[in-house]
C-alpha positions, 0 to 999 in steps of 0.5 A: 322923351318921345324916343322911337315914336312910329311915323303912324303914331295917332294922338288927339283930344276927345271931349266927353259931353252930355247932360249931367248924370249921363255917365261921363265921369264913370266912362272915362275912368273906365276907359282909363282904368283908374279913377280921376273923375269923382263919381256920385249919384248926384248930378252936377258932380263934375265942375272942372274940365278933367284931363285923362290920358290913355297912352299906347305904343301907337297912340295917345288919347287925351280924354276931357271929362266935362261938367253936365250941360245945363242952363246956367242959374249963377256964376259958377254955372257959367264957369262950368259951361265955359269950360265945356264950350272950350273942351268942345272947341279944342276936341279932335272928336266929341263923344256925345254921351246918351243915357240908354235908359232914357226915352227923349233926346238931349236936345240942349247938348245937341245944340251946344255941340253944334256940327262938331264930329262926334260919335253917339256913345250910348251909356248904361246898356247893362240896364236894358236890352240892347234892342230897347235902345234903337228907338233912341238911336234912331231919334238922334240919328234923325236929328243929326249925323254921328260918325259912329253909334257905339252902346256901352257899359262902363260897369260891365266893360261892354264895348269899351275896347270897340270904343277905344279901337274906334277913337285910335283909327279916327285920331289924326296922326302925330306925336304924343302931346305928354309923356306916355307914363303920364295920366293927367295934367292936374296936380295931386292937390286938385284930385285931393280936394276933388276926393273931399268934395266927393264925400261931401256930396255923399254925406250931404243932401239938398243945397248943402254940397252944391254950396261947397267948395274945397281948397287945399291950404297946405299939402306937405309930403313927409318921409318919416311920418304921414303926409299932411293935408290941410283943407278948407271947406267953403260954404255960402251960409252959416247954417250949412256951416253948422250942418257940415260940422254937426253936433259936436263936430261929429259930422265933420269928423265923420267926413274926414275919416271917409275922405281920408280913406279915399285920399289914402287909396288914390295916393297910396300912402298915409295921410293926416287930414285936417279939415275946417269950414269957412263962410264965403257969402254968394262965392258962386256968384262973385267973380274974384272967388271963381277965379281964386278957386280955379274956374276962371282963368 
């Protein structure tokens, strides 16, 4: 599996951390050159610790995209923050992401990473002149020491090569942890559920998308016809179920069409997607559901 791995090979875990909407998922997708983490304009889009693997002849960087750091309000939030803590604990290096367009530092996230080895990565540099970010950098570096400060833009690709080169140089020497052609450790079912949830976040507003959970009930690959996917969308209230289904089922049909296109693009194969909606009252605060839905071990 790992033939002809040079003695100088470097590998390790790099966790992306920061507040919601700072650009963690967008940056990881750009570094990998492939969409693994869903991205929307809404905060708290990422709920899981998502692994993306960047491999080369002499390196393997295992990125961990994490939920945005927040003060928990219910059980799901606590589970999400536990995943952040695990990603911080297990990382060889941290990428602490800061939105370059913001004036104030993210002190909550700084408290969470404590004194772990970290790079300060400024995101969204395409939106401002570079010199405009200098006061924010000074504020952060006054608060704690960073190994490097790297301004980036995932949209334009600015400094992404510099960031990758820096990570390769800083990771410890060692063999790869995964086959070099593997890009993640998550099964296809996980990504399919995430792509459906991404469309829910895009199409619905206020509390509805945050009360939803997507579970893949059946995923059957077929040789002679479209792959079959049966997915359930769990919500906390009957009123949310009504909004998702819509009058005459039109909202659910629109959601299914958008999700199907997204899934087909990701899998590169046609699929038949079947959606249905269930109510599970207060699932975000019920431990049995959090475990069943994969938020707790």
